[in-house]
All heavy atoms as an XYZ file, in Angstrom:
803
protein
N      -3.168     11.324      2.440
C      -1.960     10.526      2.368
C      -1.332     10.560      0.973
O      -0.134     10.455      0.832
C      -2.232      9.087      2.779
C      -2.732      8.957      4.187
N      -2.162      9.640      5.234
C      -3.721      8.214      4.713
C      -2.794      9.308      6.351
N      -3.742      8.457      6.063
N      -2.165     10.678     -0.048
C      -1.645     10.707     -1.412
C      -0.752     11.925     -1.634
O       0.293     11.823     -2.274
C      -2.787     10.690     -2.422
N      -1.142     13.058     -1.089
C      -0.339     14.275     -1.262
C       1.033     14.111     -0.616
O       2.051     14.491     -1.200
C      -1.068     15.475     -0.671
N       1.070     13.538      0.564
C       2.346     13.331      1.261
C       3.215     12.327      0.494
O       4.426     12.500      0.384
C       2.076     12.842      2.687
C       3.285     12.729      3.529
C       3.889     14.079      3.795
N       4.967     13.913      4.760
C       5.761     14.862      5.112
N       5.607     16.060      4.630
N       6.718     14.642      5.971
N       2.601     11.291     -0.052
C       3.345     10.312     -0.850
C       3.933     10.958     -2.096
O       5.072     10.697     -2.469
C       2.445      9.137     -1.248
O       2.057      8.413     -0.107
N       3.143     11.830     -2.754
C       3.640     12.540     -3.935
C       4.834     13.422     -3.576
O       5.826     13.474     -4.308
C       2.533     13.390     -4.558
C       1.585     12.613     -5.436
C       0.674     13.536     -6.244
N      -0.231     14.329     -5.413
C      -1.397     13.891     -4.950
N      -1.816     12.673     -5.235
N      -2.164     14.667     -4.220
N       4.753     14.125     -2.448
C       5.860     14.982     -2.005
C       7.116     14.160     -1.758
O       8.205     14.523     -2.208
C       5.494     15.716     -0.709
C       4.506     16.833     -0.871
C       4.154     17.434      0.483
O       4.148     16.762      1.509
N       3.851     18.715      0.477
N       6.964     13.057     -1.036
C       8.113     12.202     -0.734
C       8.717     11.647     -2.015
O       9.938     11.664     -2.198
C       7.703     11.051      0.210
O       7.176     11.613      1.414
C       8.884     10.151      0.531
N       7.889     11.175     -2.922
C       8.380     10.613     -4.184
C       9.148     11.658     -4.982
O      10.212     11.371     -5.535
C       7.209     10.063     -5.003
N       8.640     12.874     -5.039
C       9.315     13.936     -5.790
C      10.674     14.260     -5.177
O      11.658     14.457     -5.894
C       8.435     15.182     -5.838
N      10.745     14.307     -3.862
C      12.003     14.610     -3.177
C      13.019     13.498     -3.417
O      14.183     13.750     -3.742
C      11.758     14.835     -1.671
C      10.956     16.119     -1.466
C      13.079     14.894     -0.905
C      10.384     16.273     -0.067
N      12.591     12.239     -3.266
C      13.496     11.105     -3.479
C      13.999     11.099     -4.921
O      15.191     10.945     -5.174
C      12.812      9.768     -3.112
C      13.644      8.581     -3.555
C      12.549      9.703     -1.611
N      13.101     11.286     -5.887
C      13.494     11.287     -7.295
C      14.496     12.404     -7.579
O      15.503     12.190     -8.261
C      12.262     11.434     -8.188
N      14.233     13.573     -7.042
C      15.143     14.702     -7.257
C      16.520     14.419     -6.660
O      17.544     14.619     -7.303
C      14.561     15.967     -6.635
C      15.443     17.181     -6.817
C      14.870     18.418     -6.154
O      13.642     18.486     -5.938
O      15.659     19.316     -5.851
N      16.561     13.921     -5.443
C      17.827     13.665     -4.764
C      18.627     12.558     -5.449
O      19.851     12.595     -5.440
C      17.589     13.300     -3.296
C      17.047     14.430     -2.455
C      18.064     15.533     -2.250
O      19.244     15.291     -2.055
N      17.603     16.771     -2.308
N      17.940     11.591     -6.029
C      18.618     10.474     -6.691
C      18.897     10.740     -8.167
O      19.532      9.928     -8.835
C      17.791      9.189     -6.556
C      17.619      8.648     -5.142
C      16.712      7.430     -5.148
C      18.971      8.313     -4.519
N      18.403     11.849     -8.674
C      18.573     12.130    -10.091
C      17.767     11.180    -10.953
O      18.139     10.876    -12.091
N      16.661     10.692    -10.421
C      15.800      9.740    -11.124
C      14.878     10.485    -12.093
O      14.708     11.697    -11.990
C      14.973      8.952    -10.112
N      14.277      9.755    -13.019
C      13.299     10.389    -13.918
C      12.147     10.972    -13.108
O      11.949     10.626    -11.943
C      12.799      9.221    -14.777
C      13.815      8.148    -14.633
C      14.452      8.340    -13.293
N      11.363     11.841    -13.729
C      10.222     12.432    -13.020
C       9.282     11.353    -12.470
O       9.172     10.266    -13.018
C       9.511     13.259    -14.097
C      10.543     13.487    -15.150
C      11.473     12.309    -15.100
N       8.613     11.693    -11.406
C       7.687     10.780    -10.736
C       6.470     10.537    -11.615
O       5.938     11.459    -12.237
C       7.237     11.380     -9.381
C       6.131     10.558     -8.745
C       8.431     11.511     -8.449
N       6.059      9.287    -11.680
C       4.818      8.912    -12.353
C       3.875      8.373    -11.298
O       4.212      7.450    -10.572
C       5.077      7.822    -13.419
O       6.041      8.303    -14.343
C       3.795      7.462    -14.132
N       2.712      8.971    -11.209
C       1.725      8.532    -10.221
C       0.802      7.513    -10.875
O       0.374      7.689    -12.020
C       0.917      9.722     -9.725
C      -0.012      9.379     -8.594
C      -0.668     10.607     -7.994
O      -0.345     11.728     -8.411
O      -1.511     10.432     -7.115
N       0.527      6.440    -10.153
C      -0.336      5.381    -10.662
C      -1.545      5.238     -9.738
O      -1.402      4.841     -8.583
C       0.425      4.052    -10.735
C       1.591      4.099    -11.664
N       1.467      3.914    -13.025
C       2.904      4.327    -11.442
C       2.648      4.018    -13.597
N       3.545      4.279    -12.653
N      -2.724      5.543    -10.240
C      -3.948      5.468     -9.445
C      -4.196      4.058     -8.925
O      -4.809      3.876     -7.873
C      -5.138      5.951    -10.272
N      -3.706      3.048     -9.644
C      -3.942      1.670     -9.225
C      -3.261      1.373     -7.880
O      -3.651      0.436     -7.191
C      -3.505      0.689    -10.293
S      -1.851      0.942    -10.912
N      -2.258      2.162     -7.488
C      -1.635      1.968     -6.175
C      -2.658      2.261     -5.093
O      -2.827      1.494     -4.143
C      -0.385      2.855     -6.009
C       0.724      2.370     -6.943
C       0.093      2.858     -4.552
C       1.944      3.259     -6.974
N      -3.374      3.372     -5.229
C      -4.367      3.760     -4.214
C      -5.535      2.791     -4.191
O      -6.158      2.593     -3.157
C      -4.850      5.182     -4.457
C      -3.717      6.180     -4.497
C      -3.397      6.847     -5.676
C      -2.939      6.419     -3.370
C      -2.340      7.742     -5.718
C      -1.881      7.313     -3.414
C      -1.588      7.971     -4.582
O      -0.538      8.847     -4.630
N      -5.832      2.179     -5.347
C      -6.941      1.227     -5.436
C      -6.524     -0.174     -4.991
O      -7.359     -1.049     -4.836
C      -7.482      1.184     -6.860
N      -5.216     -0.391     -4.822
C      -4.738     -1.702     -4.400
C      -4.704     -2.723     -5.517
O      -4.761     -3.930     -5.269
N      -4.589     -2.275     -6.767
C      -4.649     -3.177     -7.903
C      -3.248     -3.470     -8.440
O      -2.744     -2.785     -9.325
C      -5.537     -2.572     -8.994
C      -5.884     -3.570    -10.052
O      -5.074     -4.430    -10.406
N      -7.093     -3.476    -10.575
N      -2.625     -4.505     -7.896
C      -1.269     -4.878     -8.292
C      -1.207     -5.308     -9.753
O      -0.263     -4.981    -10.463
C      -0.724     -5.978     -7.382
C       0.685     -6.480     -7.689
C       1.696     -5.345     -7.631
C       1.072     -7.597     -6.737
N      -2.205     -6.017    -10.220
C      -2.212     -6.487    -11.607
C      -2.123     -5.307    -12.585
O      -1.343     -5.336    -13.534
C      -3.471     -7.305    -11.883
C      -3.499     -7.927    -13.260
C      -4.723     -8.815    -13.460
O      -5.118     -9.521    -12.518
O      -5.266     -8.782    -14.576
N      -2.902     -4.258    -12.338
C      -2.852     -3.076    -13.205
C      -1.509     -2.366    -13.096
O      -0.970     -1.906    -14.100
C      -3.974     -2.105    -12.877
C      -5.304     -2.540    -13.448
O      -5.407     -3.556    -14.108
N      -6.338     -1.782    -13.157
N      -0.963     -2.284    -11.886
C       0.336     -1.644    -11.715
C       1.414     -2.398    -12.486
O       2.224     -1.790    -13.185
C       0.713     -1.552    -10.236
C       2.083     -0.916     -9.962
C       2.130      0.519    -10.463
C       2.410     -0.982     -8.472
N       1.417     -3.725    -12.386
C       2.403     -4.515    -13.120
C       2.241     -4.328    -14.622
O       3.220     -4.303    -15.358
C       2.319     -5.987    -12.732
C       2.746     -6.311    -11.295
C       2.526     -7.784    -10.985
C       4.181     -5.896    -11.031
N       1.001     -4.189    -15.076
C       0.753     -3.922    -16.490
C       1.362     -2.593    -16.912
O       1.983     -2.486    -17.968
N       1.205     -1.577    -16.076
C       1.781     -0.267    -16.376
C       3.311     -0.323    -16.328
O       3.985      0.258    -17.179
C       1.252      0.779    -15.403
C      -0.221      1.085    -15.606
C      -0.773      2.106    -14.631
O       0.003      2.953    -14.151
O      -1.978      2.064    -14.349
N       3.855     -1.034    -15.360
C       5.305     -1.149    -15.253
C       5.889     -1.971    -16.394
O       7.031     -1.776    -16.781
C       5.694     -1.777    -13.904
C       5.348     -0.953    -12.664
C       5.728     -1.721    -11.405
C       6.013      0.405    -12.699
N       5.099     -2.884    -16.943
C       5.551     -3.707    -18.057
C       5.852     -2.907    -19.310
O       6.557     -3.369    -20.195
N       5.347     -1.688    -19.373
C       5.616     -0.828    -20.523
C       6.972     -0.120    -20.405
O       7.402      0.547    -21.329
C       4.496      0.193    -20.675
C       3.179     -0.441    -21.106
C       2.157      0.596    -21.486
N       1.359      1.097    -20.377
C       0.307      0.487    -19.854
N      -0.056     -0.683    -20.319
N      -0.364      1.020    -18.875
N       7.641     -0.281    -19.260
C       8.962      0.322    -19.070
C      10.027     -0.573    -19.691
O       9.734     -1.641    -20.212
C       9.235      0.508    -17.575
C       8.250      1.394    -16.810
C       8.576      1.379    -15.324
C       8.259      2.810    -17.352
N      11.284     -0.158    -19.588
C      12.376     -0.966    -20.139
C      12.370     -2.360    -19.523
O      11.831     -2.574    -18.446
C      13.718     -0.276    -19.893
O      13.965     -0.188    -18.510
N      12.996     -3.300    -20.190
C      12.941     -4.711    -19.805
C      13.478     -4.988    -18.405
O      12.915     -5.780    -17.668
C      13.702     -5.551    -20.818
N      14.565     -4.383    -18.018
C      15.168     -4.629    -16.713
C      15.055     -3.339    -15.924
O      15.580     -2.315    -16.336
C      16.639     -5.024    -16.905
C      17.235     -5.639    -15.655
O      16.493     -6.271    -14.885
O      18.440     -5.478    -15.458
N      14.358     -3.354    -14.800
C      14.035     -2.102    -14.147
C      14.123     -2.179    -12.634
O      13.925     -3.219    -12.032
C      12.648     -1.631    -14.561
C      11.542     -2.601    -14.134
C      10.238     -2.374    -14.808
C      10.072     -2.832    -16.188
N      10.574     -3.955    -16.800
N      14.451     -1.054    -12.038
C      14.330     -0.865    -10.599
C      13.296      0.220    -10.403
O      13.396      1.289    -10.999
C      15.673     -0.457     -9.959
O      16.615     -1.505    -10.154
C      15.510     -0.211     -8.460
N      12.295     -0.064     -9.591
C      11.194      0.855     -9.361
C      11.237      1.299     -7.913
O      11.392      0.477     -7.007
C       9.843      0.145     -9.649
C       8.680      1.059     -9.345
C       9.795     -0.338    -11.077
N      11.115      2.596     -7.681
C      11.035      3.123     -6.325
C       9.567      3.401     -6.053
O       8.918      4.131     -6.800
C      11.864      4.404     -6.175
C      13.332      4.102     -6.466
C      11.693      4.989     -4.767
C      14.208      5.328     -6.566
N       9.059      2.792     -5.001
C       7.659      2.974     -4.649
C       7.554      3.746     -3.344
O       8.320      3.532     -2.410
C       6.910      1.624     -4.540
C       6.768      0.986     -5.891
C       7.599      0.675     -3.586
N       6.603      4.659     -3.305
C       6.351      5.476     -2.123
C       4.870      5.394     -1.851
O       4.056      5.548     -2.752
C       6.762      6.947     -2.364
C       6.441      7.807     -1.160
C       8.241      7.040     -2.711
N       4.511      5.154     -0.617
C       3.103      5.085     -0.266
C       2.933      4.548      1.133
O       3.859      4.587      1.940
N       1.742      4.074      1.410
C       1.385      3.619      2.745
C       0.874      2.183      2.715
O       0.620      1.617      1.660
C       0.284      4.518      3.332
C       0.607      6.008      3.472
C      -0.644      6.770      3.837
C       1.672      6.214      4.513
N       0.712      1.628      3.888
C       0.077      0.329      4.027
C      -1.397      0.465      3.660
O      -1.924      1.573      3.702
C       0.196     -0.162      5.480
C       1.606     -0.428      5.930
C       2.217     -1.690      5.318
O       1.655     -2.251      4.351
O       3.266     -2.090      5.785
N      -2.080     -0.571      3.329
C      -1.610     -1.940      3.406
C      -0.977     -2.432      2.112
O      -0.189     -3.357      2.118
C      -2.877     -2.735      3.686
C      -3.946     -2.001      2.947
C      -3.544     -0.542      3.050
N      -1.308     -1.797      0.976
C      -0.945     -2.378     -0.308
C       0.553     -2.499     -0.541
O       1.030     -3.542     -0.981
C      -1.591     -1.607     -1.459
C      -3.087     -1.536     -1.348
C      -3.749     -0.321     -1.330
C      -3.847     -2.689     -1.230
C      -5.127     -0.257     -1.220
C      -5.218     -2.635     -1.108
C      -5.857     -1.411     -1.100
O      -7.213     -1.360     -0.979
N       1.306     -1.453     -0.291
C       2.728     -1.518     -0.636
C       3.475     -2.540      0.203
O       4.379     -3.206     -0.289
C       3.368     -0.131     -0.537
C       2.833      0.859     -1.569
C       3.560      2.193     -1.465
C       2.936      0.329     -2.973
N       3.089     -2.701      1.446
C       3.703     -3.742      2.270
C       3.373     -5.138      1.768
O       4.242     -6.004      1.664
N       2.119     -5.340      1.409
C       1.680     -6.631      0.869
C       2.395     -6.914     -0.449
O       2.909     -8.014     -0.675
C       0.146     -6.645      0.670
C      -0.557     -6.597      2.020
C      -0.295     -7.866     -0.144
C      -2.056     -6.311      1.927
N       2.444     -5.921     -1.318
C       3.066     -6.112     -2.624
C       4.557     -6.385     -2.499
O       5.104     -7.190     -3.248
C       2.827     -4.901     -3.502
C       1.390     -4.677     -3.854
C       0.344     -5.531     -3.634
C       0.841     -3.535     -4.463
N      -0.825     -4.975     -4.082
C      -0.552     -3.745     -4.592
C       1.373     -2.337     -4.907
C      -1.398     -2.806     -5.171
C       0.522     -1.402     -5.477
C      -0.845     -1.633     -5.613
N       5.234     -5.728     -1.565
C       6.668     -5.965     -1.371
C       6.903     -7.398     -0.921
O       7.839     -8.050     -1.365
C       7.267     -4.961     -0.368
O       7.013     -3.636     -0.847
C       8.758     -5.150     -0.208
N       6.020     -7.904     -0.064
C       6.128     -9.313      0.350
C       5.899    -10.233     -0.844
O       6.607    -11.225     -1.027
C       5.142     -9.633      1.469
C       5.594     -9.128      2.830
C       4.733     -9.649      3.974
N       3.340     -9.202      3.922
C       2.912     -8.013      4.342
N       3.753     -7.142      4.839
N       1.639     -7.691      4.275
N       4.908     -9.931     -1.670
C       4.605    -10.774     -2.829
C       5.702    -10.728     -3.883
O       6.088    -11.756     -4.437
C       3.283    -10.339     -3.478
C       2.066    -10.683     -2.676
C       0.796    -10.150     -3.322
O       0.799     -9.119     -4.001
N      -0.303    -10.839     -3.094
N       6.195     -9.542     -4.185
C       7.132     -9.371     -5.290
C       8.581     -9.664     -4.910
O       9.355    -10.144     -5.735
C       7.048     -7.947     -5.849
C       5.709     -7.544     -6.455
C       5.719     -6.072     -6.814
C       5.381     -8.394     -7.668
N       8.953     -9.352     -3.663
C      10.363     -9.462     -3.282
C      10.588    -10.312     -2.036
O      11.719    -10.407     -1.562
C      10.942     -8.062     -3.052
N       9.523    -10.905     -1.532
C       9.608    -11.720     -0.315
C      10.308    -10.971      0.817
O      11.139    -11.509      1.533
C      10.299    -13.051     -0.614
C       9.527    -13.905     -1.593
C      10.182    -15.238     -1.878
O      11.291    -15.499     -1.374
O       9.575    -16.035     -2.600
N       9.953     -9.687      0.954
C      10.527     -8.850      2.005
C       9.390     -8.151      2.748
O       8.429     -7.702      2.129
C      11.459     -7.813      1.398
N       9.517     -8.064      4.038
C       8.507     -7.406      4.854
C       9.063     -6.080      5.364
O      10.050     -6.056      6.099
C       8.130     -8.312      6.032
O       7.135     -7.694      6.807
N       8.447     -4.981      4.930
C       8.889     -3.654      5.342
C       7.680     -2.825      5.779
O       6.592     -2.976      5.236
C       9.657     -2.930      4.211
C      10.967     -3.623      3.911
C       8.828     -2.844      2.952
N       7.863     -1.942      6.758
C       6.740     -1.148      7.280
C       6.545      0.162      6.516
O       7.196      1.158      6.793
C       7.170     -0.873      8.719
C       8.670     -0.809      8.638
C       9.062     -1.788      7.566
N       5.668      0.178      5.548
C       5.397      1.403      4.810
C       4.545      2.321      5.668
O       3.357      2.116      5.832
C       4.661      1.107      3.497
C       5.582      0.781      2.374
C       5.904     -0.530      2.091
C       6.134      1.789      1.615
C       6.757     -0.833      1.049
C       6.991      1.495      0.566
C       7.305      0.183      0.288
N       5.180      3.329      6.232
C       4.479      4.359      6.983
C       4.654      5.662      6.240
O       5.256      5.703      5.170
C       5.042      4.436      8.400
C       4.811      3.130      9.140
C       5.231      3.205     10.561
C       4.959      1.823     11.162
N       5.057      1.775     12.544
N       4.139      6.756      6.795
C       4.266      8.049      6.131
C       5.711      8.311      5.757
O       6.617      8.139      6.554
C       3.781      9.169      7.043
C       2.295      9.182      7.251
C       1.910     10.332      8.143
C       0.421     10.299      8.418
N       0.010     11.369      9.311
N       5.902      8.738      4.527
C       7.215      9.142      3.999
C       8.207      8.004      3.911
O       9.412      8.221      4.031
C       7.799     10.273      4.824
S       6.755     11.712      4.848
N       7.776      6.787      3.728
C       8.678      5.652      3.528
C       8.824      5.402      2.035
O       7.950      5.742      1.240
C       8.142      4.410      4.226
N       9.953      4.817      1.659
C      10.204      4.513      0.249
C      10.994      3.216      0.159
O      11.763      2.884      1.060
C      10.979      5.646     -0.413
N      10.800      2.494     -0.933
C      11.550      1.266     -1.181
C      11.880      1.183     -2.657
O      11.130      1.676     -3.503
C      10.738      0.045     -0.763
N      13.008      0.571     -2.958
C      13.389      0.326     -4.344
C      13.307     -1.174     -4.577
O      13.921     -1.964     -3.860
C      14.804      0.826     -4.625
N      12.526     -1.568     -5.559
C      12.360     -2.966     -5.926
C      12.937     -3.178     -7.314
O      12.649     -2.423     -8.241
C      10.882     -3.359     -5.944
C      10.113     -3.206     -4.648
C       8.636     -3.471     -4.892
C      10.653     -4.140     -3.596
N      13.762     -4.194     -7.461
C      14.266     -4.565     -8.781
C      13.364     -5.683     -9.293
O      13.216     -6.717     -8.650
C      15.718     -5.046     -8.712
C      16.244     -5.422    -10.049
N      16.653     -4.482    -10.965
C      16.394     -6.619    -10.642
C      17.040     -5.092    -12.057
N      16.895     -6.387    -11.892
N      12.740     -5.443    -10.432
C      11.817     -6.422    -11.014
C      12.499     -7.118    -12.175
O      13.186     -6.492    -12.975
C      10.539     -5.727    -11.475
C       9.789     -4.967    -10.380
C       8.588     -4.241    -10.968
C       9.365     -5.895     -9.262
N      12.291     -8.423    -12.249
C      12.932     -9.228    -13.291
C      12.522     -8.811    -14.685
O      11.411     -8.340    -14.897
N      13.403     -9.014    -15.660
C      13.110     -8.586    -17.029
C      11.977     -9.370    -17.693
O      11.251     -8.826    -18.497
C      14.425     -8.795    -17.769
C      15.186     -9.776    -16.954
C      14.734     -9.591    -15.536
N      11.809    -10.620    -17.340
C      10.783    -11.418    -18.017
C       9.578    -11.700    -17.131
O       8.513    -12.022    -17.640
C      11.383    -12.739    -18.499
O      11.894    -13.470    -17.398
N       9.728    -11.578    -15.820
C       8.630    -11.880    -14.913
C       8.552    -10.792    -13.848
O       9.311    -10.794    -12.890
C       8.850    -13.248    -14.254
C       7.719    -13.628    -13.315
O       6.695    -12.907    -13.260
O       7.853    -14.652    -12.625
N       7.633     -9.862    -14.047
C       7.506     -8.746    -13.109
C       6.961     -9.169    -11.751
O       6.978     -8.393    -10.817
C       6.597     -7.662    -13.700
C       7.113     -6.943    -14.931
C       6.093     -5.920    -15.408
C       8.453     -6.283    -14.659
N       6.475    -10.390    -11.641
C       5.908    -10.834    -10.366
C       6.967    -11.331     -9.400
O       6.654    -11.724     -8.287
C       4.836    -11.931    -10.570
O       5.458    -13.079    -11.142
C       3.710    -11.431    -11.456
N       8.225    -11.345     -9.814
C       9.318    -11.706     -8.907
C      10.375    -10.618     -8.969
O      10.643    -10.039    -10.019
C       9.967    -13.053     -9.286
O      10.500    -12.962    -10.607
C       8.970    -14.188     -9.210
N      10.937    -10.322     -7.834
C      11.950     -9.280     -7.788
C      12.729     -9.354     -6.494
O      12.637    -10.329     -5.749
N      13.480     -8.305     -6.252
C      14.248     -8.241     -5.012
C      14.171     -6.831     -4.459
O      14.032     -5.860     -5.199
C      15.705     -8.643     -5.268
O      16.301     -7.771     -6.209
N      14.268     -6.745     -3.151
C      14.271     -5.459     -2.479
C      15.683     -4.902     -2.545
O      16.621     -5.527     -2.048
C      13.818     -5.616     -1.021
C      13.808     -4.346     -0.183
C      12.757     -3.373     -0.687
C      13.548     -4.702      1.277
N      15.857     -3.763     -3.185
C      17.177     -3.124     -3.272
C      17.456     -2.330     -2.009
O      18.541     -2.386     -1.471
C      17.270     -2.204     -4.491
C      17.258     -2.938     -5.807
C      18.519     -3.808     -5.917
N      18.484     -4.657     -7.067
C      19.280     -4.530     -8.101
N      20.164     -3.576     -8.154
N      19.184     -5.377     -9.097
N      16.468     -1.547     -1.571
C      16.603     -0.811     -0.318
C      15.236     -0.363      0.174
O      14.288     -0.290     -0.588
C      17.564      0.377     -0.429
C      17.279      1.379     -1.521
C      17.877      1.443     -2.742
C      16.336      2.464     -1.490
N      17.366      2.494     -3.465
C      16.428      3.143     -2.717
C      15.433      2.933     -0.545
C      15.645      4.256     -3.030
C      14.648      4.042     -0.852
C      14.761      4.684     -2.085
N      15.171     -0.098      1.466
C      13.983      0.453      2.109
C      14.448      1.547      3.049
O      15.455      1.390      3.734
C      13.219     -0.621      2.902
C      12.093     -0.020      3.702
C      10.895      0.296      3.100
C      12.263      0.264      5.050
C       9.862      0.878      3.828
C      11.237      0.837      5.781
C      10.036      1.149      5.169
N      13.733      2.652      3.095
C      14.068      3.738      4.015
C      12.799      4.328      4.597
O      11.880      4.699      3.862
C      14.874      4.815      3.292
N      12.751      4.378      5.914
C      11.644      5.022      6.607
C      11.866      6.523      6.670
O      12.899      7.033      6.219
N      10.920      7.253      7.241
C      11.013      8.712      7.248
C      12.250      9.248      7.973
O      12.863     10.207      7.511
C       9.723      9.154      7.932
C       9.170      7.947      8.583
C       9.692      6.771      7.838
N      12.634      8.650      9.080
C      13.809      9.135      9.811
C      15.083      8.918      9.005
O      15.967      9.773      8.975
C      13.915      8.462     11.175
C      12.829      8.906     12.137
C      12.977      8.246     13.483
C      11.839      8.682     14.393
N      11.892      8.048     15.697
N      15.176      7.783      8.337
C      16.350      7.503      7.505
C      16.418      8.475      6.340
O      17.482      9.027      6.033
C      16.319      6.053      6.987
O      16.281      5.177      8.111
C      17.519      5.738      6.124
N      15.298      8.702      5.668
C      15.272      9.637      4.545
C      15.666     11.037      5.000
O      16.429     11.731      4.319
C      13.905      9.643      3.867
C      13.546      8.369      3.091
C      12.105      8.444      2.599
C      14.491      8.147      1.932
N      15.152     11.458      6.153
C      15.493     12.784      6.678
C      16.986     12.868      6.982
O      17.641     13.873      6.672
C      14.661     13.087      7.913
N      17.548     11.824      7.587
C      18.979     11.815      7.928
C      19.851     11.868      6.678
O      20.961     12.388      6.715
C      19.317     10.585      8.756
N      19.345     11.336      5.578
C      20.098     11.340      4.325
C      19.909     12.617      3.523
O      20.445     12.759      2.438
C      19.709     10.121      3.474
C      20.104      8.768      4.040
C      19.480      7.654      3.221
C      21.614      8.630      4.077
N      19.119     13.534      4.055
C      18.921     14.804      3.371
C      17.704     14.847      2.486
O      17.568     15.734      1.657
N      16.801     13.902      2.622
C      15.590     13.870      1.815
C      14.449     14.602      2.510
O      13.308     14.196      2.445
C      15.148     12.425      1.543
C      16.089     11.678      0.650
C      17.102     10.908      1.173
C      15.967     11.749     -0.720
C      17.958     10.202      0.360
C      16.819     11.045     -1.549
C      17.824     10.279     -1.001
N      14.772     15.670      3.195
C      13.747     16.397      3.926
C      13.017     17.344      3.001
O      13.569     17.866      2.046
C      14.376     17.201      5.062
C      15.000     16.313      6.113
C      15.569     17.094      7.279
O      14.748     17.511      8.101
O      16.771     17.298      7.312
N      11.771     17.584      3.326
C      10.979     18.549      2.583
C      11.557     19.936      2.813
O      11.838     20.312      3.937
C       9.527     18.475      3.072
C       8.580     19.371      2.339
C       7.194     19.147      2.893
C       6.389     20.415      2.745
N       5.130     20.358      3.437
N      11.760     20.664      1.754
C      12.346     22.001      1.874
C      11.302     23.013      2.240
O      10.183     22.931      1.941
C      13.034     22.387      0.571
C      14.199     21.458      0.291
C      14.894     21.802     -1.011
O      14.525     22.774     -1.683
O      15.842     21.085     -1.351
């Protein structure tokens, strides 16, 4: 699943003109505290695009943005995290695999 998540993240980043993908091992381990620590080193006001699978990303999206989304294969979400408190944010967008494919985010 990690390989597929990496592929999806790279495609989304390329299509959006986003910075290169950074992989965080703490996502696979389910360690939100470590992930927030790593994200805290980014600029003060940030939108983060996360790609991965359940259960962690769905749980974290509920915790951070009070939004429930089904992270399945090739799903992605953009979360805007507050500048002073990374534990609160908002869901900017969520796209499942069919939506991403329809938008041209297909694997070449």
